[in-house]
C-alpha positions in Angstrom: -4.6 -50.2 25.1 -3.6 -52.0 21.9 -2.0 -50.9 18.7 -4.0 -50.5 15.5 -3.1 -52.5 12.5 -1.5 -49.4 10.9 0.9 -49.2 13.8 2.3 -52.6 13.3 5.0 -53.5 10.7 3.8 -55.5 7.7 6.7 -58.0 8.0 8.2 -59.5 11.1 10.9 -57.2 12.4 14.4 -58.2 13.6 16.7 -55.7 15.2 18.8 -55.1 12.1 15.6 -54.7 10.0 14.1 -52.3 12.6 17.3 -50.2 12.5 17.3 -50.2 8.8 13.6 -49.2 8.7 14.4 -46.3 11.2 17.2 -45.1 9.0 15.0 -45.2 5.9 12.3 -43.3 7.7 14.8 -40.6 8.9 16.3 -40.4 5.4 12.8 -40.0 3.8 11.8 -37.3 6.3 15.0 -35.3 5.7 14.7 -35.6 1.9 11.0 -34.5 2.0 11.9 -31.5 4.2 14.6 -30.5 1.8 12.0 -29.5 -0.8 11.7 -26.2 1.0 15.4 -25.5 0.6 15.3 -26.4 -3.1 12.3 -24.1 -3.6 14.1 -21.2 -2.0 17.1 -21.8 -4.3 14.8 -22.0 -7.3 13.1 -18.7 -6.4 16.5 -17.0 -6.8 16.1 -17.5 -10.5 12.8 -15.4 -10.5 10.4 -18.3 -11.2 7.1 -18.4 -9.5 5.2 -21.1 -7.6 3.2 -22.1 -10.7 6.3 -22.8 -12.7 8.2 -24.4 -9.8 5.5 -27.0 -9.1 5.0 -27.7 -12.8 8.7 -28.6 -13.2 8.6 -30.6 -10.0 5.7 -32.8 -11.4 7.2 -33.0 -14.9 10.2 -34.7 -13.4 8.4 -37.0 -11.0 5.4 -37.9 -13.2 7.1 -40.6 -15.3 7.9 -42.7 -12.2 4.4 -42.4 -10.7 2.8 -43.0 -14.0 4.8 -46.2 -14.5 3.7 -47.5 -11.1 0.1 -46.5 -11.9 0.2 -48.4 -15.2 1.7 -51.5 -13.5 -1.0 -51.5 -10.8 -3.7 -51.0 -13.5 -2.5 -54.2 -15.2 -2.0 -56.3 -12.1 -4.9 -55.2 -9.9 -8.7 -55.3 -10.3 -10.2 -52.1 -11.9 -11.4 -49.4 -9.5 -15.1 -48.8 -9.0 -16.3 -45.5 -10.5 -16.9 -44.1 -7.1 -13.3 -44.8 -6.1 -12.0 -43.1 -9.3 -13.8 -39.9 -8.5 -12.7 -40.0 -4.9 -9.1 -40.6 -5.9 -9.3 -37.6 -8.3 -10.6 -35.4 -5.5 -7.9 -36.6 -3.1 -5.2 -36.1 -5.6 -6.3 -32.5 -6.2 -6.6 -31.7 -2.5 -3.6 -33.6 -1.1 -0.9 -33.3 -3.7 -2.0 -30.4 -5.9 -3.6 -27.8 -3.7 -1.6 -28.6 -0.6 1.7 -28.4 -2.5 0.7 -25.3 -4.4 -0.2 -23.4 -1.2 3.0 -24.6 0.4 5.2 -23.3 -2.4 3.3 -20.1 -2.5 3.9 -19.6 1.2 7.6 -20.3 0.9 7.9 -17.1 -1.2 7.2 -15.1 2.0 8.5 -17.1 5.0 11.6 -18.9 6.2 12.0 -22.6 5.6 12.1 -23.2 9.4 8.7 -21.6 10.0 7.2 -23.4 6.9 8.3 -26.8 8.1 6.9 -26.2 11.6 3.5 -25.1 10.3 3.3 -28.2 8.0 4.2 -30.3 11.0 0.9 -29.2 12.6 -0.9 -31.5 10.1 -1.7 -34.2 12.8 -3.3 -31.5 15.0 -5.5 -30.5 12.0 -6.5 -34.1 11.6 -7.4 -34.2 15.3 -9.4 -30.9 15.1 -11.3 -32.0 11.9 -12.3 -35.3 13.5 -13.5 -33.4 16.6 -15.5 -30.8 14.6 -16.8 -33.0 11.8 -17.0 -36.4 13.3 -17.7 -35.2 16.9 -14.8 -37.1 18.4 -13.9 -36.1 21.9 -10.5 -34.6 22.4 -8.8 -36.0 25.5 -6.8 -34.1 28.1 -3.4 -35.3 26.8 -4.4 -34.3 23.3 -5.4 -30.8 24.5 -1.9 -30.5 26.1 -0.3 -31.7 22.9 -2.3 -29.1 20.9 -1.4 -26.3 23.3 2.3 -27.2 23.1 2.3 -27.3 19.3 0.5 -24.0 18.8 2.5 -22.2 21.5 5.6 -23.2 19.6 4.2 -21.9 16.3 3.1 -18.6 17.9 6.6 -18.2 19.4 8.4 -18.7 16.0 5.8 -16.7 14.1 6.1 -13.8 16.5 9.9 -14.0 16.1 9.7 -14.0 12.3 7.0 -11.3 12.2 9.5 -8.7 13.5 11.5 -9.0 10.3 8.9 -10.0 7.8 5.8 -8.0 8.7 2.7 -8.6 6.5 4.6 -11.1 4.2 5.1 -13.4 7.2 1.3 -13.3 7.9 0.5 -14.0 4.2 3.0 -16.9 3.9 2.0 -18.4 7.2 -1.7 -18.4 6.2 -0.9 -20.0 2.9 1.2 -22.8 4.5 -1.6 -23.3 7.2 -4.0 -23.8 4.3 -1.5 -26.4 2.9 -1.4 -28.3 6.2 -5.2 -28.2 6.4 -5.6 -29.6 2.9 -3.1 -32.4 3.6 -5.0 -33.3 6.8 -8.2 -33.6 4.8 -6.3 -35.8 2.3 -5.1 -38.1 5.1 -8.6 -38.4 6.6 -10.0 -39.2 3.1 -7.4 -41.9 2.4 -7.7 -43.9 5.6 -10.4 -46.3 4.3 -9.2 -46.4 0.8 -5.6 -47.4 1.8 -7.0 -50.6 3.4 -9.0 -51.5 0.2 -6.7 -50.6 -2.7 -3.2 -50.4 -1.0 -1.0 -47.4 -0.3 1.2 -47.8 -3.3 -1.7 -47.8 -5.8 -3.4 -44.9 -4.0 -0.3 -42.7 -4.0 0.6 -43.5 -7.6 -2.9 -42.6 -8.8 -3.2 -39.5 -6.6 0.2 -38.2 -7.8 -0.8 -38.7 -11.4 -3.9 -36.6 -10.9 -1.9 -33.9 -9.1 0.8 -33.9 -11.8 -1.9 -33.4 -14.5 -3.4 -30.5 -12.5 -0.1 -28.8 -11.9 1.0 -29.1 -15.5 -2.4 -28.0 -16.9 -2.3 -25.0 -14.5 1.1 -24.0 -15.9 0.0 -24.0 -19.5 -3.3 -22.2 -18.7 -1.6 -19.4 -16.7 1.9 -19.2 -18.2 3.2 -19.0 -21.8 5.0 -22.1 -23.0 8.1 -20.0 -23.5 8.6 -20.2 -19.7 9.6 -23.8 -20.1 12.9 -22.4 -21.3 14.9 -21.7 -18.1 18.5 -21.4 -17.0 20.3 -24.8 -16.7 20.4 -24.6 -12.8 16.5 -24.4 -12.8 16.4 -27.8 -14.5 19.0 -29.3 -12.2 17.2 -28.1 -9.0 13.8 -29.1 -10.4 15.2 -32.6 -11.1 16.4 -32.8 -7.5 13.0 -31.5 -6.3 11.1 -34.1 -8.4 13.3 -37.2 -7.7 15.1 -36.7 -4.3 12.4 -34.5 -2.6 9.3 -36.2 -4.0 9.8 -39.7 -5.4 12.4 -41.0 -3.0 10.6 -39.8 0.2 7.3 -41.3 -0.9 8.7 -44.8 -1.5 11.2 -44.6 1.5 8.3 -43.7 3.9 6.2 -46.6 2.6 9.2 -49.0 3.0 9.8 -47.7 6.5 6.1 -48.3 7.5 6.4 -51.9 6.2 9.5 -52.5 8.4 8.7 -50.6 11.6 5.0 -49.6 11.5 3.3 -46.3 10.9 3.7 -44.9 14.4 7.4 -45.4 14.7 7.9 -44.1 11.1 5.9 -41.0 12.0 8.0 -40.4 15.1 11.2 -40.7 13.1 9.7 -38.0 10.8 10.1 -35.5 13.6 13.7 -35.0 12.4 12.2 -33.1 9.5 11.7 -29.7 11.1 15.1 -29.9 12.8 16.9 -30.8 9.6 15.1 -28.0 7.7 16.2 -25.5 10.4 19.9 -26.4 10.1 19.8 -26.9 6.3 18.3 -23.4 6.0 21.1 -22.0 8.1 23.8 -23.9 6.1 22.5 -23.5 2.6 20.4 -20.3 2.7 22.0 -18.3 5.4 18.8 -18.2 7.5 19.8 -17.5 11.2 19.0 -20.0 14.0 18.0 -18.2 17.2 17.2 -19.4 20.7 13.5 -18.5 20.1 13.4 -20.7 17.0 14.9 -23.6 18.8 12.5 -23.2 21.7 9.5 -23.0 19.4 10.7 -26.0 17.5 11.1 -27.9 20.7 7.5 -27.1 21.8 6.1 -28.2 18.4 8.0 -31.4 18.4 7.0 -32.1 22.0 3.3 -31.6 21.1 3.4 -33.8 18.0 5.3 -36.5 20.0 2.5 -36.6 22.6 0.0 -37.0 19.8 1.9 -39.7 18.1 2.1 -41.6 21.5 -1.7 -41.5 21.8 -3.0 -45.0 21.1 -6.4 -46.0 20.1 -8.3 -48.5 22.2 
């Protein structure tokens, strides 16, 4: 078995560089996971998901737009087909996926939300099996079983206290994970042709435009006036939970390769669980820890699966 090109670092890796790349990957995963904590804090100010995601994109759009303009000036123009495809990917991967995620967070704990989102690789596997007729191997079936047993365990635990709202929130976040899996499958070939930085910048600009347009269509402009903490938390959400994780993950992949970077990302659900306890007062139970362990074990098995 040999590693794919995506698994290998872009630059030769010394031990200090590898450790630095690992630290960057872990930091990016923790920051990205923190968006759920920030969302829960924002919901305390009685804003909804439409407003939350619009503020998030308003604060992150300038950076992604600047990168997009830079790439437009220094790279060859995109083919018309690629422009339409990028628009579709931006709408599915960063608009619809994020919107469903933030909607779901209104109903479920941050720990359950992060675990469900962590099932994205299993959705990628299932979609490739159903759509592209790819055979699922024995080790992959074991990984799927472990992951979904962990989710069922945590879901059943949270269902006792949340009832129907837990079901609603979980389904919304499942939809988010499925959308992001479709985005990942759609970007594979484009990343090789136009580069990850260019793709992410363009897709985020499309998503930002959709989120902001949705806000002005569905909400009055007067809702832009919010208490000062809403602006502060939205700034954190836009910069530290969106911009930084995107570029940190890309830097980590360049240093240590995609596979190692994705394995480092497994710290995300664990950090969310403990941050939810520390900042939101959400309890940590033995059942949640057991479910988290099963999910992480399943995803780890999938990440170790190498292509021939």
